[in-house]
C-alpha positions in Angstrom: -58.2 9.7 31.1 -58.1 12.3 34.3 -56.6 15.2 33.4 -54.0 14.5 36.8 -52.8 11.0 34.9 -52.3 12.7 31.4 -49.8 15.6 33.0 -47.6 12.8 35.2 -48.0 10.2 32.2 -46.3 13.4 30.3 -44.2 14.1 33.2 -43.3 10.8 33.0 -42.1 10.5 29.3 -40.1 14.0 29.7 -37.9 12.0 32.3 -37.2 9.5 29.6 -36.6 11.5 27.1 -34.3 13.7 29.1 -32.7 10.8 29.9 -32.1 9.1 26.6 -30.3 12.6 25.3 -27.7 12.8 28.4 -27.0 9.1 27.6 -26.2 9.9 23.5 -24.3 12.5 25.1 -22.2 10.7 27.8 -21.4 6.8 27.6 -22.1 5.6 30.8 -20.4 2.4 32.0 -21.9 -0.4 34.4 -20.4 -1.0 37.6 -20.1 -4.6 38.5 -23.7 -4.8 39.7 -25.2 -3.7 36.8 -25.6 -0.2 37.9 -24.7 3.1 35.9 -21.6 4.6 37.5 -21.8 8.6 36.3 -17.2 8.3 37.3 -16.9 6.5 34.3 -19.0 8.9 32.0 -17.5 9.7 28.8 -16.0 12.8 27.3 -16.3 13.0 23.4 -12.6 13.9 21.8 -12.5 15.6 18.4 -8.9 15.3 17.1 -7.5 17.8 14.3 -6.9 16.0 11.1 -3.6 16.8 9.1 -4.7 16.9 5.4 -0.9 17.3 4.3 2.1 15.8 5.5 3.6 12.5 3.7 2.7 9.1 5.9 5.3 6.6 5.5 2.6 3.8 5.3 2.5 0.5 3.6 1.3 0.2 0.3 0.9 3.7 -0.3 1.7 6.9 -1.3 4.5 7.7 -3.7 6.8 5.1 -6.0 10.5 6.6 -6.8 11.8 4.3 -9.6 15.8 3.4 -9.0 17.9 1.7 -11.2 21.4 -0.5 -11.2 22.8 2.1 -13.7 21.7 5.7 -12.4 23.7 8.8 -12.8 26.3 9.8 -10.8 23.7 12.6 -9.7 21.1 10.8 -9.4 20.4 11.6 -5.7 22.5 14.6 -5.4 19.2 15.7 -7.3 16.8 14.2 -4.9 18.1 15.8 -2.4 17.5 19.0 -3.5 14.5 19.5 -6.3 13.5 23.0 -7.0 9.6 23.5 -8.2 9.0 26.8 -9.7 7.4 29.8 -7.4 8.7 27.8 -4.5 11.1 29.1 -2.1 14.1 26.5 -1.4 15.2 23.1 -2.0 12.6 19.8 -1.5 14.1 16.3 -0.7 12.8 13.6 -2.3 11.9 11.7 0.7 9.4 14.2 1.7 7.2 12.9 -0.9 8.4 9.3 -1.9 8.3 6.2 1.1 9.2 3.3 -1.5 12.2 2.9 -4.5 10.8 0.9 -7.1 13.7 -1.3 -9.1 12.9 -3.2 -12.3 16.5 -5.4 -12.7 17.4 -8.3 -14.6 17.9 -12.0 -13.4 21.4 -12.0 -14.4 22.0 -8.7 -12.5 20.4 -10.8 -9.1 22.2 -14.1 -10.0 25.1 -13.9 -12.3 26.3 -17.3 -12.1 24.8 -20.5 -10.4 24.4 -19.8 -6.6 25.6 -16.3 -7.0 23.5 -13.7 -6.0 23.3 -9.4 -6.5 22.1 -8.4 -3.0 25.9 -10.0 -1.8 27.8 -9.5 -5.0 26.4 -6.7 -6.7 27.7 -3.3 -5.7 25.6 -1.2 -7.7 22.4 -2.9 -6.0 23.9 -3.0 -2.5 24.8 0.9 -3.0 21.2 1.9 -4.8 19.3 -0.1 -1.6 21.7 1.4 0.9 21.1 5.1 -0.9 17.1 4.0 -0.1 17.2 2.6 3.3 19.0 6.4 4.2 16.4 8.1 3.0 13.7 5.9 4.9 12.4 4.3 2.0 11.3 0.6 1.4 12.4 -0.9 -1.7 10.5 -3.0 -4.7 11.0 -5.1 -6.8 10.4 -6.7 -10.5 13.0 -9.2 -12.1 13.0 -9.3 -16.3 13.9 -12.6 -17.1 13.2 -11.5 -21.1 16.2 -10.1 -23.3 14.1 -8.5 -26.1 14.6 -4.5 -26.3 17.6 -5.2 -24.1 21.1 -4.9 -25.1 22.2 -7.4 -23.0 21.2 -11.1 -21.8 18.1 -11.1 -18.8 19.0 -14.2 -17.9 22.1 -15.6 -16.8 24.1 -18.0 -19.4 24.3 -20.6 -16.7 20.5 -21.1 -17.6 21.3 -21.5 -21.2 24.3 -23.6 -20.8 22.6 -26.1 -18.5 20.6 -27.1 -21.6 17.7 -24.6 -21.4 15.5 -23.9 -24.7 15.3 -20.2 -26.0 15.6 -18.0 -28.8 17.6 -15.3 -30.0 16.9 -11.7 -31.5 18.1 -8.2 -32.0 19.0 -5.3 -29.7 20.7 -2.6 -31.9 23.7 -4.3 -33.2 23.4 -6.8 -29.8 22.0 -10.0 -30.2 20.3 -11.7 -27.3 19.4 -14.5 -25.8 15.4 -15.6 -23.9 14.5 -18.3 -22.3 11.2 -20.0 -23.2 8.8 -20.6 -20.2 7.4 -23.5 -20.7 10.7 -25.3 -20.6 11.5 -27.6 -17.5 15.6 -26.8 -17.4 14.4 -22.7 -17.3 11.4 -23.6 -14.8 14.0 -25.2 -12.5 17.1 -22.8 -12.2 14.2 -20.0 -12.0 12.6 -22.4 -8.7 15.4 -22.6 -7.1 16.2 -18.4 -8.1 13.4 -17.7 -6.5 13.2 -19.5 -3.6 17.2 -17.7 -3.0 15.6 -14.4 -3.7 12.6 -14.4 -1.5 15.0 -16.0 1.8 16.6 -12.4 1.3 13.7 -10.3 0.3 10.9 -11.8 2.4 11.4 -8.6 4.9 8.6 -6.6 5.5 11.0 -4.2 7.1 12.9 -4.2 3.9 10.3 -4.2 0.8 6.9 -2.8 -0.6 5.7 -5.1 -2.7 7.1 -7.3 -4.9 6.1 -7.6 -9.0 5.7 -11.7 -8.7 5.7 -12.3 -12.2 8.8 -11.2 -14.3 7.6 -13.0 -17.7 7.2 -11.7 -20.9 8.4 -8.7 -22.6 9.6 -6.4 -19.9 8.5 -8.3 -17.2 5.2 -7.5 -18.2 3.1 -10.8 -18.6 2.3 -10.6 -22.3 3.9 -10.8 -25.8 5.6 -14.4 -23.8 7.1 -16.8 -26.5 6.4 -20.5 -25.9 7.9 -24.0 -26.8 4.1 -24.8 -27.0 1.2 -22.1 -26.5 -1.0 -24.4 -25.0 1.3 -24.4 -22.3 -0.1 -20.4 -21.3 -2.3 -21.5 -18.4 0.1 -24.4 -17.0 2.6 -21.6 -17.2 1.1 -18.2 -15.6 -0.3 -20.9 -12.7 3.2 -22.1 -12.2 4.8 -18.4 -11.6 2.3 -17.4 -9.5 2.3 -20.6 -7.1 6.2 -20.3 -7.2 6.4 -16.6 -5.7 3.0 -17.0 -3.4 4.5 -20.1 -1.8 7.6 -18.2 -0.8 6.5 -14.7 -0.7 4.3 -15.4 2.3 4.9 -11.7 3.9 5.0 -8.8 1.1 2.1 -8.4 -1.2 2.6 -9.7 -5.0 1.4 -7.6 -8.0 0.2 -9.2 -11.4 -0.2 -6.7 -14.5 -4.0 -6.9 -15.4 -3.3 -6.9 -18.7 -5.8 -7.9 -21.4 -3.8 -10.4 -23.3 -2.2 -11.7 -20.2 0.6 -14.4 -21.1 -0.1 -14.2 -24.0 2.2 -14.3 -26.9 1.4 -10.9 -28.3 0.5 -7.3 -26.7 -2.1 -5.9 -28.5 -5.5 -6.8 -29.9 -9.1 -7.6 -27.8 -9.0 -8.6 -24.6 -8.4 -12.6 -24.2 -11.1 -14.7 -23.0 -9.0 -16.3 -20.5 -7.4 -13.1 -19.3 -9.5 -11.8 -16.6 -9.8 -15.7 -15.5 -5.7 -15.9 -15.0 -5.9 -12.7 -12.7 -8.6 -14.2 -10.6 -6.3 -17.1 -10.2 -3.5 -14.5 -9.4 -5.9 -12.8 -6.9 -7.0 -16.1 -5.1 -3.5 -16.7 -4.1 -2.8 -13.4 -2.5 -1.9 -11.4 -5.9 -2.5 -7.4 -5.6 -3.0 -4.7 -9.3 -0.8 -3.4 -11.1 -1.1 -2.0 -14.5 1.9 -0.2 -16.5 0.2 1.7 -19.0 -2.0 4.5 -16.6 -2.7 7.9 -19.3 -2.3 5.9 -22.4 -5.5 5.8 -23.4 -4.4 2.9 -26.1 -3.7 0.5 -23.8 -5.5 1.5 -20.8 -9.1 1.1 -22.2 -12.2 0.3 -20.9 -11.4 -3.5 -19.9 -8.5 -2.3 -17.6 -10.7 -0.1 -16.2 -13.7 -2.5 -15.7 -10.8 -5.0 -14.2 -9.4 -2.1 -11.9 -13.4 -0.9 -11.1 -14.4 -4.6 -10.2 -11.5 -5.0 -7.2 -11.6 -1.3 -5.9 -11.4 -1.0 -2.9 -11.2 -5.1 -2.1 -7.8 -5.2 -3.6 -5.2 -2.7 -3.6 -4.1 -1.0 -7.2 -0.7 0.2 -8.0 0.1 2.5 -11.0 2.8 3.4 -13.6 2.4 6.1 -15.8 2.4 4.2 -19.9 4.1 7.9 -21.4 8.0 7.6 -21.4 7.7 11.3 -22.1 11.5 12.0 -23.9 10.8 8.9 -26.0 7.1 8.2 -26.7 5.2 10.4 -29.3 2.3 11.0 -26.1 1.1 13.7 -28.5 -0.6 11.0 -30.6 -2.6 10.4 -27.6 -6.1 10.5 -27.8 -6.0 12.6 -25.4 -4.4 15.5 -27.6 -1.9 16.2 -24.8 0.1 19.3 -25.5 2.3 19.5 -23.0 4.0 16.9 -21.0 2.3 18.2 -17.3 -0.8 17.4 -19.6 0.1 13.8 -19.7 0.9 14.0 -16.0 -2.6 15.0 -15.6 -4.4 12.4 -17.2 -1.9 9.8 -15.6 -3.6 11.3 -12.1 -7.1 11.4 -13.8 -6.8 7.6 -14.3 -5.2 7.0 -11.3 -8.4 8.7 -9.1 -10.5 6.6 -11.3 -8.6 3.6 -10.5 -8.5 4.3 -7.1 -4.9 3.3 -7.2 -3.0 3.7 -3.6 0.7 4.0 -5.3 2.2 6.6 -7.8 5.4 6.4 -9.7 8.0 8.9 -10.2 9.8 7.3 -13.1 13.5 7.9 -14.1 13.3 10.8 -16.5 9.7 11.6 -15.8 10.2 13.0 -12.1 11.3 16.6 -13.1 7.8 16.7 -14.9 5.8 16.4 -12.0 7.7 18.5 -9.7 8.5 21.6 -12.8 4.5 21.0 -14.7 2.3 19.6 -11.6 3.4 20.2 -8.7 -0.1 20.9 -7.2 -0.7 17.0 -8.6 2.0 15.8 -6.3 0.7 17.4 -3.1 -2.8 16.4 -4.0 -2.3 12.5 -4.6 -0.2 13.2 -0.5 -3.4 15.0 0.6 -6.1 12.6 -1.1 -4.7 9.2 -2.9 -4.6 6.3 -2.0 -5.4 5.8 2.4 -4.9 8.6 4.7 -7.1 7.3 8.6 -8.0 9.4 11.0 -10.5 9.1 14.0 -13.5 11.5 13.5 -14.4 11.3 17.0 -13.9 8.8 20.3 -16.2 9.2 23.2 -13.8 7.5 26.2 -14.0 8.2 30.1 -12.1 10.8 32.0 -12.7 9.1 35.4 -12.5 5.5 35.8 -13.2 3.1 38.4 -11.5 0.0 37.6 -13.8 -2.5 38.7 -16.5 -1.0 36.4 -16.6 -1.5 32.5 -15.9 0.8 30.8 -16.9 1.7 27.1 -14.9 3.9 24.3 -16.7 4.5 21.0 -14.7 5.4 18.5 -15.5 6.7 15.0 -12.8 6.4 11.7 -12.8 7.8 8.4 -10.6 7.3 5.3 -9.2 10.9 3.6 -8.3 8.7 0.4 -9.7 7.7 -2.7 -8.3 4.4 -1.8 -7.9 1.7 0.9 -6.1 0.2 3.5 -5.5 -3.2 2.2 -5.6 -4.8 6.0 -7.7 -8.0 4.0 -4.8 -9.3 2.0 -3.2 -12.2 2.3 0.1 -11.4 3.2 -1.4 -8.6 6.2 -4.6 -11.4 7.4 -5.8 -8.3 9.2 -2.8 -8.1 11.4 -3.6 -4.2 11.5 -5.8 -3.2 14.1 -7.5 -0.2 16.4 -5.9 -0.4 19.8 -5.7 2.4 22.7 -3.4 2.5 25.1 -2.8 3.9 28.8 0.1 6.3 28.3 2.6 6.9 31.3 3.0 10.9 31.3 6.0 11.2 31.9 7.8 8.7 29.6 4.8 8.5 26.9 5.3 5.0 26.9 2.3 2.5 27.1 1.6 0.9 30.2 -1.0 -0.9 29.2 -2.8 -1.8 25.3 -6.2 -2.7 24.8 -6.7 -4.0 21.3 -10.1 -3.6 19.4 -10.3 -6.5 17.2 -13.8 -5.6 16.1 -12.6 -2.7 14.2 -11.2 -3.5 10.1 -8.9 -0.9 8.2 -10.3 -2.3 5.4 -13.8 -1.5 5.7 -13.1 2.8 6.1 -14.2 3.7 2.6 -13.7 7.5 2.1 -17.0 9.2 2.5 -19.0 6.3 4.6 -17.2 7.2 8.7 -17.1 3.7 10.4 -18.4 3.7 14.2 -17.2 0.6 17.0 -18.1 0.5 20.2 -15.1 -1.1 22.4 -14.8 -2.4 26.3 -11.6 -2.6 27.4 -11.0 -4.5 30.6 -9.4 -2.2 32.8 -9.4 -4.2 36.2 -5.7 -5.5 35.7 -4.5 -1.6 35.5 -2.9 0.1 38.5 -4.5 2.9 40.2 -3.2 6.4 38.7 -2.9 9.1 36.2 -2.5 8.4 32.6 -3.0 9.5 29.2 -5.0 8.1 26.8 -4.2 7.3 22.9 -5.0 5.7 20.3 -3.2 4.1 17.1 -3.7 1.6 15.0 -0.9 -1.1 15.5 0.6 -4.1 13.8 -0.4 -7.2 16.0 2.5 -9.2 14.2 5.0 -6.7 15.6 3.9 -6.9 19.4 1.2 -4.3 18.4 3.2 -1.3 17.9 1.8 1.4 15.9 2.3 0.0 12.5 0.0 2.7 10.2 0.3 6.5 10.7 -2.2 8.6 11.3 -3.7 11.9 9.8 -4.0 13.6 13.1 -2.1 17.0 14.0 -1.1 17.7 17.6 0.2 15.4 20.4 1.7 12.5 18.9 4.8 10.2 20.5 7.4 9.4 18.5 6.0 5.8 18.1 3.3 6.8 16.6 0.6 6.6 19.2 -2.3 10.0 19.1 -2.8 11.2 22.9 -6.1 11.6 23.1 -6.9 12.9 26.6 -6.3 12.8 30.7 -7.7 9.8 32.3 -7.2 9.2 36.2 -7.7 5.2 37.0 -9.8 4.8 40.7 
């Protein structure tokens, strides 16, 4: 090959390389004739991240426990929390976005066709106080009276002929129904249908413990007329809740002896199969013994690991430190703060989305382990943000426009967009905002971007081509959000971004002119 030919070839290769590099820096859109249009050349924008603010996002964050029998100063104390070494006081609403209430069937349905959400002033007040603090609620309805000082199943069920059994709680004699009794199942079905009519509302409710049977409603220690009915009863309860709660996530306790007549021993072979049935019906994970080495063992950890980042997990701490001898734990806890750290470690390993401030335990979190309270907000659950966005500043509306956006998750959990009740309703959207009002003029949803795929340490990128042909010529602001497509594309997941965020939750990216 002649020297000038070689030089010419090298020059052409260099030009091609420069063109490729420039293209990688600026995504150029094509005009209607398939030619690159430099007017639409993109600018790469990096948005500052927020690592500290508590974001009120669904199925995420700290859960405050409430009770119908809370003391008069319950909210007064929680509105003025003191922390050693910290100036001033703190409000619980700046840490917890959900209030969890574990209560009896009797309190919610004292007599047939009479319901606590209409008649029980304590319940109504508790919910009202939570809502005033911008908290959603979560509920577990317990039907078993063992270890209780009153009947947790309303008297009208027994009077209708349901079979059950009596137990002693101190000096009190209490009654519980057999869950395989047909009259019980009839009355319970009637109640759950009414219960769902009130609480199948995602604006009010975060999640429901969708079982409630067994001792403490934890799905174990269940007494039957015939223990061979175990599987039938489990599936009946799961089917009942899942048929009625179509919009609210349902949780099930992943206990090794689920629906068994005992609460201790080696895992029963059927337990995982029953859990898989519940998961197939849209249930998510929950466990009530985080931090308890005797109960939260390898079987439970294996279940949590199997479903990690596939279904969300909700944690409850097992040790009630005022009542339980936590020093006997295999981890050799010495202080109550040690217990909290053990719960935190289990939660991090399981990748939980929610942790608990239990009644009687909340003060310990703030007095002894405030660093963990803040750390869970920063690194627990999910915390989503756009790592960078390549977006045009000047657009010919007749041309094709491309936006490249990359997303990260700072949290150890995940955004459960994939659960049945949500059905992938949360999507990334870009909006053109009016510069004066900061209100959307046009919204463009990227259907391909799925927040449930964003796992910590694995950034995910997308190319999106919004159609701007119907947008009026003028000056706008580009903005981004994760919207709820079931709610008129309103922002539904708050982003962990700093800077220009509108009241509705749109993060402003840059200026743009449509020509």
